[in-house]
Short mmCIF file of the C-alpha atoms (twelve columns), coordinates in Angstrom:
data_MODEL
# 
_entry.id   MODEL 
# 
loop_
_atom_site.group_PDB 
_atom_site.id 
_atom_site.type_symbol 
_atom_site.label_atom_id 
_atom_site.label_alt_id 
_atom_site.label_comp_id 
_atom_site.label_asym_id 
_atom_site.label_seq_id 
_atom_site.Cartn_x 
_atom_site.Cartn_y 
_atom_site.Cartn_z 
_atom_site.pdbx_PDB_model_num 
ATOM 1   C CA . MET A 1   120.193 -161.682 36.549 1 
ATOM 2   C CA . ASN A 2   118.126 -162.736 39.551 1 
ATOM 3   C CA . PHE A 3   119.476 -163.194 43.084 1 
ATOM 4   C CA . VAL A 4   119.698 -166.984 42.941 1 
ATOM 5   C CA . ASP A 5   121.624 -166.902 39.668 1 
ATOM 6   C CA . LEU A 6   123.991 -164.272 41.080 1 
ATOM 7   C CA . ILE A 7   124.877 -166.560 43.963 1 
ATOM 8   C CA . LYS A 8   125.245 -169.592 41.704 1 
ATOM 9   C CA . GLU A 9   127.558 -167.662 39.401 1 
ATOM 10  C CA . ASN A 10  129.663 -165.972 42.088 1 
ATOM 11  C CA . TYR A 11  129.465 -168.584 44.895 1 
ATOM 12  C CA . VAL A 12  130.664 -166.355 47.748 1 
ATOM 13  C CA . VAL A 13  128.766 -163.877 49.890 1 
ATOM 14  C CA . ALA A 14  131.247 -161.975 52.051 1 
ATOM 15  C CA . ILE A 15  129.827 -161.222 55.504 1 
ATOM 16  C CA . ILE A 16  131.054 -157.906 56.894 1 
ATOM 17  C CA . ARG A 17  130.362 -157.728 60.606 1 
ATOM 18  C CA . GLY A 18  131.672 -155.578 63.446 1 
ATOM 19  C CA . ILE A 19  134.196 -153.470 61.564 1 
ATOM 20  C CA . GLU A 20  134.613 -149.716 61.901 1 
ATOM 21  C CA . LYS A 21  133.110 -147.331 59.389 1 
ATOM 22  C CA . LYS A 22  136.531 -146.044 58.358 1 
ATOM 23  C CA . ASP A 23  137.480 -149.527 57.189 1 
ATOM 24  C CA . ILE A 24  134.408 -150.369 55.089 1 
ATOM 25  C CA . ILE A 25  135.699 -148.972 51.782 1 
ATOM 26  C CA . PRO A 26  139.202 -150.531 51.917 1 
ATOM 27  C CA . VAL A 27  137.721 -153.870 53.043 1 
ATOM 28  C CA . ALA A 28  135.206 -153.868 50.190 1 
ATOM 29  C CA . GLU A 29  137.923 -152.850 47.740 1 
ATOM 30  C CA . ALA A 30  140.140 -155.700 48.960 1 
ATOM 31  C CA . LEU A 31  137.286 -158.191 48.537 1 
ATOM 32  C CA . TYR A 32  136.532 -156.937 45.035 1 
ATOM 33  C CA . LYS A 33  140.192 -157.168 44.022 1 
ATOM 34  C CA . GLY A 34  140.102 -160.780 45.196 1 
ATOM 35  C CA . GLY A 35  137.128 -161.561 42.980 1 
ATOM 36  C CA . ILE A 36  134.236 -161.222 45.451 1 
ATOM 37  C CA . LYS A 37  131.102 -159.618 43.982 1 
ATOM 38  C CA . LEU A 38  128.480 -160.106 46.732 1 
ATOM 39  C CA . VAL A 39  128.902 -158.504 50.146 1 
ATOM 40  C CA . GLU A 40  126.540 -158.103 53.073 1 
ATOM 41  C CA . VAL A 41  126.895 -155.690 55.949 1 
ATOM 42  C CA . THR A 42  125.202 -157.096 59.029 1 
ATOM 43  C CA . MET A 43  122.645 -154.804 60.616 1 
ATOM 44  C CA . ASN A 44  124.094 -155.444 64.101 1 
ATOM 45  C CA . THR A 45  127.280 -153.651 63.029 1 
ATOM 46  C CA . ASP A 46  127.497 -150.088 64.371 1 
ATOM 47  C CA . GLY A 47  126.751 -147.729 61.494 1 
ATOM 48  C CA . ALA A 48  125.570 -150.528 59.186 1 
ATOM 49  C CA . VAL A 49  123.013 -148.412 57.336 1 
ATOM 50  C CA . GLU A 50  125.563 -145.701 56.604 1 
ATOM 51  C CA . MET A 51  128.109 -148.329 55.524 1 
ATOM 52  C CA . ILE A 52  125.636 -149.832 53.038 1 
ATOM 53  C CA . SER A 53  125.027 -146.362 51.655 1 
ATOM 54  C CA . MET A 54  128.764 -145.689 51.410 1 
ATOM 55  C CA . LEU A 55  129.316 -148.958 49.544 1 
ATOM 56  C CA . ASN A 56  126.542 -148.173 47.092 1 
ATOM 57  C CA . LYS A 57  128.036 -144.795 46.287 1 
ATOM 58  C CA . LYS A 58  131.529 -146.215 45.814 1 
ATOM 59  C CA . PHE A 59  130.899 -149.700 44.386 1 
ATOM 60  C CA . GLY A 60  127.268 -149.671 43.264 1 
ATOM 61  C CA . LYS A 61  128.196 -150.989 39.811 1 
ATOM 62  C CA . GLU A 62  130.938 -153.382 40.890 1 
ATOM 63  C CA . LEU A 63  129.445 -155.056 43.963 1 
ATOM 64  C CA . TYR A 64  126.039 -156.497 44.793 1 
ATOM 65  C CA . ILE A 65  125.463 -155.084 48.265 1 
ATOM 66  C CA . GLY A 66  123.063 -156.489 50.828 1 
ATOM 67  C CA . ALA A 67  122.082 -156.302 54.479 1 
ATOM 68  C CA . GLY A 68  122.697 -159.207 56.834 1 
ATOM 69  C CA . THR A 69  121.211 -160.158 60.204 1 
ATOM 70  C CA . VAL A 70  117.938 -158.470 59.253 1 
ATOM 71  C CA . LEU A 71  115.636 -159.282 62.177 1 
ATOM 72  C CA . ASP A 72  112.494 -157.263 61.436 1 
ATOM 73  C CA . VAL A 73  110.759 -155.177 58.782 1 
ATOM 74  C CA . ALA A 74  111.900 -151.925 60.402 1 
ATOM 75  C CA . GLU A 75  115.522 -152.935 59.759 1 
ATOM 76  C CA . ALA A 76  114.598 -154.086 56.261 1 
ATOM 77  C CA . GLU A 77  113.124 -150.659 55.498 1 
ATOM 78  C CA . LYS A 78  116.307 -148.908 56.664 1 
ATOM 79  C CA . ALA A 79  118.442 -151.277 54.586 1 
ATOM 80  C CA . ILE A 80  116.414 -150.641 51.427 1 
ATOM 81  C CA . ALA A 81  116.619 -146.886 51.979 1 
ATOM 82  C CA . ALA A 82  120.420 -147.246 52.099 1 
ATOM 83  C CA . GLY A 83  120.393 -149.178 48.825 1 
ATOM 84  C CA . ALA A 84  120.557 -152.829 49.925 1 
ATOM 85  C CA . LYS A 85  119.777 -155.192 47.041 1 
ATOM 86  C CA . TYR A 86  119.129 -158.237 49.215 1 
ATOM 87  C CA . PHE A 87  118.494 -159.337 52.790 1 
ATOM 88  C CA . VAL A 88  120.090 -162.177 54.719 1 
ATOM 89  C CA . THR A 89  118.418 -163.378 57.920 1 
ATOM 90  C CA . PRO A 90  119.604 -165.817 60.593 1 
ATOM 91  C CA . ASN A 91  116.116 -167.319 60.832 1 
ATOM 92  C CA . VAL A 92  112.900 -167.908 58.901 1 
ATOM 93  C CA . ASP A 93  110.787 -164.772 59.199 1 
ATOM 94  C CA . GLU A 94  107.871 -164.974 56.777 1 
ATOM 95  C CA . GLU A 95  107.094 -161.274 57.186 1 
ATOM 96  C CA . ILE A 96  110.585 -160.294 56.023 1 
ATOM 97  C CA . ILE A 97  110.392 -162.782 53.155 1 
ATOM 98  C CA . ARG A 98  107.095 -161.237 52.004 1 
ATOM 99  C CA . TYR A 99  108.512 -157.735 52.407 1 
ATOM 100 C CA . ALA A 100 111.534 -158.628 50.259 1 
ATOM 101 C CA . LEU A 101 109.371 -160.171 47.549 1 
ATOM 102 C CA . ASP A 102 107.000 -157.178 47.552 1 
ATOM 103 C CA . HIS A 103 109.980 -154.847 47.031 1 
ATOM 104 C CA . ASN A 104 111.764 -157.022 44.472 1 
ATOM 105 C CA . ILE A 105 114.657 -157.591 46.872 1 
ATOM 106 C CA . GLY A 106 116.669 -160.796 47.098 1 
ATOM 107 C CA . ILE A 107 116.090 -162.813 50.256 1 
ATOM 108 C CA . LEU A 108 118.337 -165.445 51.844 1 
ATOM 109 C CA . PRO A 109 116.663 -166.736 55.011 1 
ATOM 110 C CA . GLY A 110 118.537 -168.788 57.592 1 
ATOM 111 C CA . VAL A 111 117.358 -172.368 58.098 1 
ATOM 112 C CA . MET A 112 118.526 -175.367 60.063 1 
ATOM 113 C CA . THR A 113 115.940 -178.122 59.915 1 
ATOM 114 C CA . PRO A 114 114.151 -179.694 56.919 1 
ATOM 115 C CA . THR A 115 110.934 -178.143 58.251 1 
ATOM 116 C CA . GLU A 116 112.499 -174.667 58.154 1 
ATOM 117 C CA . VAL A 117 113.885 -175.237 54.654 1 
ATOM 118 C CA . VAL A 118 110.440 -176.105 53.322 1 
ATOM 119 C CA . LYS A 119 108.734 -173.359 55.333 1 
ATOM 120 C CA . ALA A 120 111.067 -170.695 53.896 1 
ATOM 121 C CA . TYR A 121 110.623 -172.078 50.376 1 
ATOM 122 C CA . LYS A 122 106.836 -172.135 50.633 1 
ATOM 123 C CA . ALA A 123 106.912 -168.564 51.951 1 
ATOM 124 C CA . GLY A 124 108.541 -167.521 48.686 1 
ATOM 125 C CA . ALA A 125 112.301 -167.748 49.267 1 
ATOM 126 C CA . LYS A 126 113.989 -169.247 46.191 1 
ATOM 127 C CA . ILE A 127 117.206 -170.036 48.063 1 
ATOM 128 C CA . VAL A 128 118.061 -170.682 51.726 1 
ATOM 129 C CA . LYS A 129 121.024 -170.251 54.062 1 
ATOM 130 C CA . VAL A 130 121.839 -173.409 56.023 1 
ATOM 131 C CA . PHE A 131 123.204 -172.137 59.324 1 
ATOM 132 C CA . PRO A 132 125.324 -172.775 61.341 1 
ATOM 133 C CA . THR A 133 127.325 -175.190 59.204 1 
ATOM 134 C CA . SER A 134 130.240 -174.871 61.618 1 
ATOM 135 C CA . ILE A 135 128.214 -177.281 63.771 1 
ATOM 136 C CA . LEU A 136 126.174 -179.112 61.133 1 
ATOM 137 C CA . GLY A 137 129.026 -179.875 58.729 1 
ATOM 138 C CA . SER A 138 129.046 -180.493 54.988 1 
ATOM 139 C CA . SER A 139 127.473 -183.938 55.337 1 
ATOM 140 C CA . TYR A 140 124.335 -182.262 56.683 1 
ATOM 141 C CA . ILE A 141 123.981 -180.295 53.431 1 
ATOM 142 C CA . LYS A 142 124.299 -183.561 51.507 1 
ATOM 143 C CA . GLU A 143 121.587 -185.184 53.621 1 
ATOM 144 C CA . LEU A 144 119.231 -182.225 53.158 1 
ATOM 145 C CA . GLN A 145 119.824 -182.318 49.428 1 
ATOM 146 C CA . GLY A 146 118.467 -185.875 49.312 1 
ATOM 147 C CA . PRO A 147 114.771 -184.984 49.645 1 
ATOM 148 C CA . LEU A 148 115.148 -181.230 49.033 1 
ATOM 149 C CA . SER A 149 117.498 -180.956 46.056 1 
ATOM 150 C CA . HIS A 150 115.044 -178.617 44.287 1 
ATOM 151 C CA . ILE A 151 115.833 -175.926 46.886 1 
ATOM 152 C CA . PRO A 152 119.235 -174.212 46.423 1 
ATOM 153 C CA . MET A 153 121.252 -174.027 49.644 1 
ATOM 154 C CA . VAL A 154 124.046 -171.719 50.784 1 
ATOM 155 C CA . ALA A 155 126.368 -172.944 53.558 1 
ATOM 156 C CA . VAL A 156 127.132 -170.356 56.234 1 
ATOM 157 C CA . GLY A 157 129.220 -170.708 59.384 1 
ATOM 158 C CA . GLY A 158 132.698 -172.177 59.658 1 
ATOM 159 C CA . VAL A 159 133.395 -172.292 55.914 1 
ATOM 160 C CA . HIS A 160 137.017 -171.597 54.911 1 
ATOM 161 C CA . PRO A 161 139.438 -172.541 52.115 1 
ATOM 162 C CA . GLU A 162 140.375 -175.847 53.774 1 
ATOM 163 C CA . ASN A 163 136.801 -177.193 53.816 1 
ATOM 164 C CA . VAL A 164 134.969 -175.252 51.104 1 
ATOM 165 C CA . THR A 165 135.435 -178.103 48.616 1 
ATOM 166 C CA . ASP A 166 133.464 -180.393 50.933 1 
ATOM 167 C CA . PHE A 167 130.507 -178.019 51.016 1 
ATOM 168 C CA . ILE A 168 130.455 -177.496 47.256 1 
ATOM 169 C CA . LYS A 169 130.661 -181.240 46.587 1 
ATOM 170 C CA . ALA A 170 127.894 -181.817 49.160 1 
ATOM 171 C CA . GLY A 171 125.577 -179.701 47.008 1 
ATOM 172 C CA . ALA A 172 125.848 -176.144 48.317 1 
ATOM 173 C CA . VAL A 173 125.387 -173.633 45.478 1 
ATOM 174 C CA . GLY A 174 127.193 -170.960 47.446 1 
ATOM 175 C CA . ILE A 175 128.795 -170.077 50.755 1 
ATOM 176 C CA . GLY A 176 128.725 -167.202 53.188 1 
ATOM 177 C CA . VAL A 177 132.075 -166.331 54.728 1 
ATOM 178 C CA . GLY A 178 132.870 -163.830 57.459 1 
ATOM 179 C CA . GLY A 179 135.703 -164.079 59.950 1 
ATOM 180 C CA . SER A 180 137.887 -166.509 58.017 1 
ATOM 181 C CA . LEU A 181 137.945 -164.049 55.104 1 
ATOM 182 C CA . ILE A 182 137.655 -160.632 56.730 1 
ATOM 183 C CA . ASP A 183 140.453 -160.870 59.284 1 
ATOM 184 C CA . LYS A 184 140.075 -158.265 62.059 1 
ATOM 185 C CA . ALA A 185 143.814 -158.419 62.849 1 
ATOM 186 C CA . ALA A 186 144.655 -157.697 59.208 1 
ATOM 187 C CA . ILE A 187 142.250 -154.755 59.213 1 
ATOM 188 C CA . ALA A 188 143.755 -153.375 62.430 1 
ATOM 189 C CA . SER A 189 147.190 -153.368 60.792 1 
ATOM 190 C CA . SER A 190 145.799 -152.044 57.477 1 
ATOM 191 C CA . ASN A 191 146.944 -155.243 55.774 1 
ATOM 192 C CA . PHE A 192 144.051 -155.274 53.316 1 
ATOM 193 C CA . GLU A 193 146.120 -157.169 50.757 1 
ATOM 194 C CA . SER A 194 145.811 -160.285 52.936 1 
ATOM 195 C CA . ILE A 195 142.012 -160.117 52.546 1 
ATOM 196 C CA . THR A 196 142.449 -160.002 48.782 1 
ATOM 197 C CA . LYS A 197 144.728 -163.033 48.892 1 
ATOM 198 C CA . LYS A 198 142.273 -164.978 51.089 1 
ATOM 199 C CA . ALA A 199 139.460 -164.170 48.677 1 
ATOM 200 C CA . GLU A 200 141.543 -165.354 45.734 1 
ATOM 201 C CA . LEU A 201 142.410 -168.600 47.526 1 
ATOM 202 C CA . LEU A 202 138.791 -169.256 48.456 1 
ATOM 203 C CA . LEU A 203 137.573 -168.731 44.892 1 
ATOM 204 C CA . ARG A 204 140.397 -170.872 43.505 1 
ATOM 205 C CA . LYS A 205 139.390 -173.743 45.785 1 
ATOM 206 C CA . ILE A 206 135.762 -173.379 44.677 1 
ATOM 207 C CA . ARG A 207 136.737 -173.419 40.991 1 
ATOM 208 C CA . GLU A 208 138.786 -176.562 41.562 1 
ATOM 209 C CA . ALA A 209 135.782 -178.206 43.249 1 
ATOM 210 C CA . THR A 210 133.481 -177.399 40.341 1 
ATOM 211 C CA . ILE A 211 135.700 -178.613 37.515 1 
# 
């Protein structure tokens, strides 16, 4: 199954950012128990490369593991060496897109404007990350889908169970979720079960929106 189909089938990419290395396995396990299959570890997290490697060793068959906040090819190379199966970027970087395509790696570039959407698509990206939707809102996805419905879009930024239905109905084929799912307070108290419950709720809301 290709990267776009994986997102369309699973909907959620869990964004793991700024956690400690000791917590990466229990967090990933909690996400998986809640039904999440795609996770990204952002490269601006201390120890990100090692965390990606750890996840691959532990959950290589259960989870589809990627690298987020990939800002240059040097980071992309490190992520691939650790076993990342896809890259997520906050911006449109045509060099990273080409690098991903050359290495048969999924690529989800960040876009905001119609110009950036088309630029990323023409560079070879088959799917884009509309970011930050915490500011743009679900109606912005709907407006973009008017002229650009042939380009699959993932909503990232400010998506949570209370508004995820709006984004799905606006035309998003998937969502990226970080802080509202991976609660730092819950991690600090080792309450990983709450992450599982949040994941289950999020996926339930998405299923209800797609019926």
